[in-house]
N, C-alpha and C positions, 0 to 999 in steps of 0.2 A: 151192265157192268157194277154199276152201285149196288143193285140188288143181291148178285152173289156177293159182294165183300161185305154187305149190311148181314146175312144169312150167316155168313163163315164169321163175323164178329158174335153173332149172337149163341153160334154153336160154342167158339172158343172162350166166351165169358166164364162158365162154370170153373173150367180148367184155369184160367187166370185167376178166378177167385180162391181156388184150391192152392195155387201155386204161390198167391201173396201168403195165406194163412199158414202154409207150412214155412216160409220166410220168417214170419213173423214169431211165430213158435220155436224156433232154433235161436232166434235173436233173443228171446225172453227166457231161455233157459237156465236157472239158477234155483239155489236151497233156500233163497230168501224167503218167507212166506208173504211177504207184501209184494214180491215179483211174480209169487205165483198167484197170488190174487189177479194181479195184471194180466197174467196169461189166460187165465179161467175168464176173464171179461173179453179179451180178446178173442179166445175160442167161441165163446158166444155170440161175438158181433159176426165174426166170420162165418159162422153156422148159421143165424139168420140171414147174413149176407149171399150166401151161396143160395139158400133153399129161395130167396127173393129173386134171385138172377135167373134160376132154372125156371122158375115160375114166370118172369118176365119174357125170359126166351121163349116160352113155349107159345106164352099169350100171344107176344108179337109174331112170333112164326105162323100161328092159326091166324090173326088176322091180315098177315102181308101174303097169304097163299093164296096163288090166282087160280087153283083148280075150281073145273066146275063141279059144284055137288047138286046142281038141279037138272031135272028131266031123266030120259030113260035111258038106264045102263043097258049096253047089248055086249054080252061077254064075248071074249077070245073064241075065234073058231077057227076052222082047219079048211078052208078052198082053195082048190086047184095044188095040192102039196105045201101050200104055206100057210102059214099062221097069222091069221089078221088079228092086231091087237084089238082088245075091247075099248069102247067109247061110251061116251054118253052124250046122248041127244037131246 
């Protein structure tokens, strides 16, 4: 159960970062040049954070994946009218 929640969190992390970025940009909307500088700073930080969260999500997903990649691959096949899924032995 915790593995499913962890993967769900990893999946949602970039979307949450984007929602935070949209919220910050709407809050900082102004014609004041100083406010625009602040908005640019937040955009840059949000972009870096989004890229970092995607990279972290993909890296952690790859490290926590329990799929077996070692061994001999047997392709899916048709036996007795049914499809037998592929396996890694």
